[in-house]
LOVEXKOL-304387 format. One record per residue (C-alpha): residue number from 1; residue in three letters; x, y, z. Coordinates in steps of 0.25 Angstrom, whole numbers, plus 2048, in hexadecimal, padded with zeros to 3 digits. Layout:
<nodes>
(NUM, ala, (X, Y, Z)) ...
</nodes>
This chain:
<nodes>
(1, met, (E3B, F70, DC6)) (2, lys, (E30, F73, DD0)) (3, lys, (E30, F6B, DDD)) (4, ile, (E24, F64, DE2)) (5, ser, (E22, F65, DF1)) (6, his, (E1F, F58, DFA)) (7, ser, (E11, F5D, DFC)) (8, asn, (E0F, F5E, DED)) (9, leu, (E15, F51, DEA)) (10, ser, (E0B, F4B, DF4)) (11, trp, (DFF, F51, DED)) (12, leu, (E04, F4D, DE0)) (13, ala, (E05, F3E, DE5)) (14, val, (DF7, F3F, DEA)) (15, ala, (DF2, F44, DDD)) (16, leu, (DF9, F39, DD5)) (17, met, (DF4, F2F, DDF)) (18, ser, (DE6, F34, DDE)) (19, ala, (DE7, F34, DCF)) (20, gly, (DEC, F25, DCF)) (21, val, (DE1, F21, DD9)) (22, ser, (DD6, F28, DD0)) (23, his, (DDB, F20, DC4)) (24, ala, (DDC, F13, DCC)) (25, tyr, (DCD, F15, DD1)) (26, ala, (DC9, F17, DC3)) (27, gln, (DCE, F0A, DBF)) (28, ser, (DCC, F01, DCB)) (29, ser, (DC2, EFE, DD6)) (30, val, (DC2, EF8, DE4)) (31, thr, (DB6, EF3, DEB)) (32, leu, (DB4, EF0, DFA)) (33, phe, (DA9, EE6, DFC)) (34, gly, (DA4, EDC, E07)) (35, thr, (D99, ED6, E0F)) (36, val, (D96, ED6, E1E)) (37, asp, (D8D, ECB, E23)) (38, ala, (D88, EC7, E31)) (39, gly, (D7D, EBF, E37)) (40, val, (D79, EB6, E42)) (41, val, (D79, EA7, E41)) (42, tyr, (D71, E9D, E4A)) (43, ser, (D76, E8E, E48)) (44, thr, (D72, E81, E4F)) (45, asn, (D7A, E75, E54)) (46, gln, (D88, E7B, E53)) (47, gln, (D92, E70, E59)) (48, ile, (D98, E72, E67)) (49, thr, (DA3, E69, E6B)) (50, his, (DA4, E69, E7B)) (51, ala, (DB1, E67, E83)) (52, asp, (DAD, E59, E86)) (53, gly, (DAC, E56, E77)) (54, ser, (D9D, E55, E77)) (55, val, (D96, E5C, E6C)) (56, ser, (D89, E65, E6C)) (57, gly, (D82, E6F, E63)) (58, gly, (D7D, E7D, E65)) (59, his, (D76, E88, E5E)) (60, ala, (D7E, E95, E5B)) (61, val, (D7B, EA3, E57)) (62, gln, (D87, EAA, E51)) (63, met, (D8A, EB7, E4A)) (64, ser, (D8F, EB4, E3C)) (65, gly, (D94, EBC, E30)) (66, gly, (D96, EBA, E21)) (67, asn, (D8A, EB2, E20)) (68, leu, (D82, EB6, E14)) (69, val, (D8F, EBB, E0E)) (70, pro, (D9D, EBB, E14)) (71, ser, (DA1, EC8, E1B)) (72, arg, (DAC, ECD, E13)) (73, trp, (DB2, ED9, E0D)) (74, gly, (DBB, EDB, E01)) (75, leu, (DC2, EE4, DF6)) (76, thr, (DC1, EE1, DE8)) (77, gly, (DC6, EEA, DDC)) (78, thr, (DC9, EEB, DCE)) (79, glu, (DD3, EF3, DC5)) (80, glu, (DD1, EF6, DB6)) (81, leu, (DDD, EF1, DAE)) (82, gly, (DD7, EF4, DA0)) (83, gly, (DCD, EEE, D98)) (84, pro, (DC5, EE3, D9E)) (85, leu, (DD1, EDF, DA8)) (86, lys, (DD0, EE3, DB7)) (87, ala, (DD9, EE0, DC3)) (88, thr, (DD0, EDB, DCF)) (89, phe, (DD2, ED7, DDE)) (90, phe, (DC9, ED2, DE9)) (91, leu, (DCB, ED1, DF8)) (92, glu, (DC1, ECB, E01)) (93, asn, (DC1, EC9, E10)) (94, gln, (DB7, EC1, E18)) (95, phe, (DB5, EC5, E27)) (96, leu, (DAC, EC0, E33)) (97, thr, (DA1, ECA, E35)) (98, gly, (D9F, EC7, E44)) (99, thr, (DAD, ECA, E48)) (100, gly, (DB3, ED1, E3C)) (101, ala, (DBE, EC7, E3C)) (102, leu, (DC5, EC2, E2F)) (103, leu, (DBF, EB5, E2A)) (104, gln, (DCD, EAF, E2A)) (105, asn, (DD8, EB5, E33)) (106, gly, (DE4, EBA, E2B)) (107, thr, (DDC, EBA, E1E)) (108, leu, (DD7, EC8, E1A)) (109, phe, (DD1, EC5, E0C)) (110, asn, (DCC, EB7, E0F)) (111, arg, (DC2, EB6, E04)) (112, gln, (DC9, EBC, DF8)) (113, ala, (DD6, EC3, DF5)) (114, trp, (DD9, EC4, DE6)) (115, val, (DDE, ECC, DDA)) (116, gly, (DDC, ECA, DCC)) (117, leu, (DD8, ECF, DBE)) (118, arg, (DCB, ECF, DB7)) (119, asp, (DC8, ED0, DA8)) (120, glu, (DB9, ED3, DA6)) (121, arg, (DB9, ECA, D99)) (122, ile, (DBF, EBE, DA0)) (123, gly, (DBF, EBD, DAF)) (124, thr, (DC7, EC0, DBC)) (125, leu, (DD4, EB9, DC0)) (126, gly, (DD7, EBB, DCF)) (127, phe, (DE3, EB7, DD8)) (128, gly, (DE2, EB5, DE7)) (129, arg, (DD8, EAF, DF2)) (130, gln, (DCB, EAD, DEA)) (131, tyr, (DBE, EA5, DEA)) (132, asp, (DBF, E99, DE1)) (133, ser, (DB8, E98, DD4)) (134, tyr, (DB0, E8C, DD8)) (135, ser, (DAA, E93, DE4)) (136, asp, (DA7, E9F, DDC)) (137, phe, (D9E, E98, DD2)) (138, leu, (D97, E8E, DDB)) (139, gly, (D96, E96, DE7)) (140, ala, (D8B, E9F, DE1)) (141, tyr, (D81, E93, DE1)) (142, val, (D81, E90, DF0)) (143, ser, (D78, E97, DFA)) (144, ser, (D83, E9A, E04)) (145, thr, (D89, EA4, DFB)) (146, asn, (D7C, EAB, DF8)) (147, trp, (D72, EAB, E04)) (148, ala, (D75, E9F, E0D)) (149, thr, (D81, EA5, E14)) (150, leu, (D8E, E9E, E17)) (151, tyr, (D87, E95, E21)) (152, gly, (D7F, E8F, E15)) (153, ser, (D8B, E8B, E0D)) (154, his, (D8F, E7C, E0B)) (155, phe, (D95, E74, E16)) (156, gly, (DA3, E7A, E19)) (157, asp, (DA3, E81, E0C)) (158, val, (DAA, E74, E07)) (159, asp, (DA7, E77, DF9)) (160, asn, (DAC, E86, DF9)) (161, leu, (D9F, E8C, DF4)) (162, asn, (DA0, E96, DFF)) (163, glu, (DAF, E98, DFC)) (164, ala, (DB6, E93, E08)) (165, phe, (DC2, E8F, E00)) (166, asn, (DC6, E9C, DFA)) (167, met, (DD3, E9A, DF2)) (168, asn, (DE0, EA0, DF5)) (169, asn, (DEB, EA4, DEB)) (170, ala, (DE1, EA2, DE0)) (171, leu, (DE0, EA6, DD1)) (172, lys, (DD1, EA7, DCD)) (173, phe, (DCB, EAA, DC0)) (174, thr, (DBC, EAD, DBE)) (175, ser, (DB6, EB0, DB0)) (176, val, (DAC, EBB, DAC)) (177, asn, (D9F, EB6, DA8)) (178, phe, (D9F, EB0, D9A)) (179, asn, (D90, EB0, D96)) (180, gly, (D8C, EAA, DA3)) (181, phe, (D98, EA1, DA4)) (182, thr, (DA3, EA3, DAF)) (183, phe, (DAF, E9B, DB4)) (184, gly, (DBA, E9C, DBE)) (185, gly, (DC6, E95, DC4)) (186, thr, (DCF, E97, DD0)) (187, phe, (DDD, E91, DD3)) (188, ser, (DE3, E92, DE1)) (189, leu, (DF2, E91, DE2)) (190, gly, (DF7, E89, DEE)) (191, gly, (E04, E90, DEE)) (192, gln, (E0C, E86, DF5)) (193, ala, (E1A, E83, DF0)) (194, gly, (E1D, E75, DEB)) (195, asn, (E0E, E71, DEC)) (196, phe, (E06, E78, DE1)) (197, ala, (DF9, E71, DE5)) (198, ala, (DF9, E75, DF4)) (199, arg, (DED, E7D, DF7)) (200, arg, (DEA, E7F, DE8)) (201, gly, (DDC, E81, DE3)) (202, tyr, (DD4, E84, DD7)) (203, ser, (DC5, E85, DD3)) (204, val, (DBE, E87, DC6)) (205, ala, (DAF, E8A, DC3)) (206, ala, (DA5, E8F, DB8)) (207, gly, (D97, E94, DB8)) (208, tyr, (D8C, E98, DAE)) (209, ala, (D81, EA1, DB0)) (210, his, (D75, EA4, DA7)) (211, gly, (D69, EAB, DAB)) (212, pro, (D63, EA5, DB8)) (213, val, (D6C, E99, DB7)) (214, ser, (D7B, E98, DBC)) (215, val, (D84, E8B, DBE)) (216, ser, (D92, E89, DC2)) (217, ala, (D9C, E7E, DC5)) (218, gly, (DAA, E7E, DCB)) (219, tyr, (DB5, E76, DD2)) (220, met, (DBF, E79, DDD)) (221, ala, (DCB, E72, DE3)) (222, leu, (DD5, E77, DEE)) (223, asn, (DE0, E70, DF5)) (224, asp, (DE1, E72, E04)) (225, pro, (DD5, E7B, E05)) (226, phe, (DD6, E7C, E14)) (227, asn, (DE4, E84, E13)) (228, ala, (DE2, E89, E04)) (229, ala, (DD5, E90, E06)) (230, leu, (DCF, E8F, E14)) (231, gly, (DDB, E95, E1C)) (232, gly, (DE0, E88, E23)) (233, ala, (DDF, E85, E32)) (234, gln, (DE2, E94, E36)) (235, gly, (DD9, E9B, E2C)) (236, tyr, (DCD, E92, E29)) (237, ile, (DC0, E97, E30)) (238, gly, (DB6, E8F, E28)) (239, asp, (DAA, E88, E2F)) (240, met, (DB3, E7B, E2E)) (241, ala, (DBF, E82, E34)) (242, cys, (DC6, E7B, E40)) (243, val, (DC7, E88, E47)) (244, asn, (DB7, E89, E48)) (245, ala, (DB1, E83, E55)) (246, ala, (DAB, E75, E53)) (247, ala, (DAF, E75, E44)) (248, asn, (DAB, E66, E42)) (249, tyr, (DAF, E66, E33)) (250, cys, (DBD, E6C, E36)) (251, gln, (DC7, E68, E2C)) (252, leu, (DBD, E63, E21)) (253, gln, (DC3, E6E, E17)) (254, asn, (DD1, E6B, E1B)) (255, ala, (DD4, E62, E0F)) (256, arg, (DDE, E5E, E05)) (257, ser, (DD5, E65, DFA)) (258, ile, (DC7, E69, DF7)) (259, lys, (DC1, E66, DE9)) (260, ala, (DB3, E6B, DE5)) (261, phe, (DAA, E6C, DD9)) (262, gly, (D9C, E71, DD8)) (263, ala, (D91, E76, DCF)) (264, gly, (D85, E7F, DD1)) (265, gly, (D7B, E88, DCA)) (266, ser, (D6F, E91, DCD)) (267, val, (D62, E95, DC6)) (268, ala, (D59, EA1, DC8)) (269, phe, (D4A, EA0, DC7)) (270, gly, (D45, EAE, DC9)) (271, asp, (D47, EB2, DD7)) (272, ala, (D4C, EA4, DDB)) (273, thr, (D5A, E9E, DD9)) (274, val, (D5E, E8F, DDB)) (275, ala, (D6C, E8B, DDC)) (276, leu, (D73, E7D, DDD)) (277, val, (D81, E7A, DDF)) (278, tyr, (D89, E6D, DE1)) (279, thr, (D97, E6B, DE6)) (280, his, (DA1, E5F, DE8)) (281, thr, (DAC, E62, DF2)) (282, lys, (DB7, E58, DF6)) (283, leu, (DC1, E5B, E02)) (284, glu, (DCD, E52, E00)) (285, gly, (DD4, E4E, E0C)) (286, ser, (DCC, E55, E16)) (287, gln, (DD2, E56, E24)) (288, tyr, (DC5, E55, E2B)) (289, phe, (DC6, E46, E29)) (290, ala, (DD4, E45, E2C)) (291, ser, (DD8, E3A, E36)) (292, ala, (DE4, E31, E3A)) (293, ala, (DDF, E27, E30)) (294, glu, (DDD, E32, E25)) (295, pro, (DE6, E3E, E28)) (296, gly, (DE4, E43, E1A)) (297, gly, (DD5, E45, E1D)) (298, arg, (DCA, E40, E14)) (299, asp, (DC3, E45, E07)) (300, val, (DB5, E4B, E09)) (301, ser, (DAB, E4F, DFE)) (302, phe, (D9F, E58, DFE)) (303, asp, (D94, E58, DF4)) (304, ile, (D8B, E65, DF6)) (305, ala, (D7F, E69, DEF)) (306, glu, (D77, E76, DF2)) (307, leu, (D69, E7A, DEC)) (308, asn, (D65, E88, DF0)) (309, ala, (D5A, E92, DEC)) (310, thr, (D58, EA1, DEE)) (311, tyr, (D4C, EA9, DEC)) (312, ala, (D4A, EB9, DEB)) (313, leu, (D3E, EBD, DF3)) (314, thr, (D41, ECB, DEF)) (315, pro, (D4D, ED2, DE9)) (316, ala, (D53, ED3, DF8)) (317, trp, (D4E, EC7, DFE)) (318, asn, (D53, EB9, DFB)) (319, leu, (D50, EAB, E00)) (320, gly, (D5A, E9F, DFF)) (321, leu, (D59, E90, E01)) (322, ala, (D64, E85, DFF)) (323, tyr, (D67, E76, E02)) (324, ile, (D75, E71, E03)) (325, phe, (D78, E62, E02)) (326, asn, (D87, E5E, E06)) (327, asn, (D8C, E50, E05)) (328, ala, (D99, E4F, E0C)) (329, lys, (DA1, E42, E0A)) (330, pro, (DAF, E3E, E10)) (331, ser, (DB6, E33, E08)) (332, gly, (DB3, E26, E0E)) (333, ala, (DA8, E2B, E17)) (334, gly, (D99, E2D, E16)) (335, ser, (D92, E3A, E12)) (336, thr, (D8D, E46, E1A)) (337, his, (D82, E4E, E15)) (338, phe, (D80, E5D, E19)) (339, his, (D72, E62, E15)) (340, gln, (D71, E72, E16)) (341, leu, (D65, E7B, E14)) (342, asn, (D67, E8A, E13)) (343, leu, (D5B, E94, E14)) (344, gly, (D5D, EA3, E13)) (345, thr, (D58, EB1, E0F)) (346, asn, (D5F, EBE, E0D)) (347, tyr, (D59, ECC, E0C)) (348, ala, (D60, ED8, E05)) (349, leu, (D5E, EE5, E0D)) (350, ser, (D67, EEC, E02)) (351, lys, (D71, EE8, DF7)) (352, arg, (D7B, EE6, E02)) (353, thr, (D74, EE2, E0E)) (354, ala, (D6C, ED5, E10)) (355, leu, (D66, ECD, E1C)) (356, tyr, (D66, EBE, E1C)) (357, ala, (D61, EB2, E23)) (358, val, (D65, EA3, E21)) (359, ala, (D62, E96, E27)) (360, ile, (D6B, E89, E25)) (361, ala, (D69, E7B, E29)) (362, gln, (D72, E6F, E27)) (363, lys, (D71, E60, E2A)) (364, ala, (D7C, E56, E29)) (365, thr, (D79, E47, E26)) (366, gly, (D81, E3B, E22)) (367, glu, (D8E, E35, E27)) (368, gly, (D92, E42, E2F)) (369, leu, (D9E, E4A, E2B)) (370, gly, (D9F, E51, E39)) (371, ile, (DA8, E4B, E44)) (372, asp, (DA1, E4A, E52)) (373, pro, (DAC, E51, E5B)) (374, ser, (DA8, E48, E67)) (375, thr, (DA8, E3B, E60)) (376, gly, (DB1, E3D, E54)) (377, gly, (DA6, E36, E4B)) (378, ser, (DA0, E3B, E3F)) (379, ala, (D93, E44, E41)) (380, asn, (D89, E4C, E39)) (381, tyr, (D8C, E5A, E3C)) (382, ala, (D85, E65, E34)) (383, gln, (D8D, E72, E32)) (384, ile, (D87, E7E, E2C)) (385, pro, (D93, E86, E25)) (386, asn, (D9A, E90, E2E)) (387, leu, (D94, E8B, E3A)) (388, val, (D99, E81, E45)) (389, asn, (D94, E73, E41)) (390, ser, (D88, E6D, E48)) (391, asn, (D88, E63, E52)) (392, ser, (D7E, E5B, E4B)) (393, asp, (D7A, E58, E3C)) (394, arg, (D72, E65, E3B)) (395, gln, (D74, E74, E3C)) (396, leu, (D6C, E80, E3A)) (397, ala, (D70, E8F, E38)) (398, val, (D68, E9B, E37)) (399, met, (D6E, EA9, E34)) (400, ala, (D6A, EB7, E31)) (401, gly, (D73, EC3, E2D)) (402, val, (D76, ECF, E25)) (403, arg, (D7F, ED1, E19)) (404, val, (D85, EDF, E14)) (405, asn, (D8D, EE0, E08)) (406, phe, (D96, EEC, E05)) 
</nodes>
């Protein structure tokens, strides 16, 4: 028998590996994708609490990132398994453009991290951290996911249409398009021994599209959302997080559960599109209202409606206008109303690069959901999402930036 030298063995191994790799690439694909977004934001009346307990307000000019679209990068891929069946995965990280830091410390793929199977005749089944079905279907109708930036979202994203509550340990199914009809469902396992309901969540949604008309409806429920989805006291970095300076509505989303349902639709008229969405959200046992007399907190509901329209001046240049009405009502108390107006434009320099400018104004009226830090009494404090709350019942933000996809 002829002996094979170590060097020949090495070349043989390389040849076999190369053959295997070539075969794998012929049957599968992996794609790197992402967005880098940065801009400058000017805002009015940001609340300042002084050492003596007094409160004032001041204007701010800030560098911001992930405005029009969150700054992120990710990997997605598929492998052919024969016939219509494929294996698929999705990994997605969000980061802060201004500093390059992770959005959440200790969490690399904070947006999505899942693997699953896709059948081109039926749909996709995924396992891992995922957006829920309710947000997937209804989020398409709000201005903040299209042109108004994250600052133009609904108050605190309490109805999750900007996907603040990504579900961990979730099983999710999304159907293919059956003659315009699609549907989906998500189930998040709490994973706590002896308490199956702890941190458990689920959502269902369906939609139908035909020609220029599209409609959707959905429902979502999640136990202990603060810890199950927002990262808890150490990981939560949203605009209502207590780690943020002057976070007036701190602990609002720290609740026993969140339940939300909604419906929306859009219709296109040539170069114009009009969309309407309504959601009802209930936070049960919100710790924002906790006291010695009510240590379990109090329920609070939000009825939110948004009407928005876009118009294409040219194939590259779009204008948008939206009005958002939010009725916030704690149990046993009066209502607070948040009126918000979004106005924006974006211009595509190429298929991947766009410039944008957006103005957002908000006014709070009614009972007052805020708490005056100097007196402890209720107060009407406006808060444009992702900014420090106002020291008054109104706030204005103007921003401009650039977004590049890859």
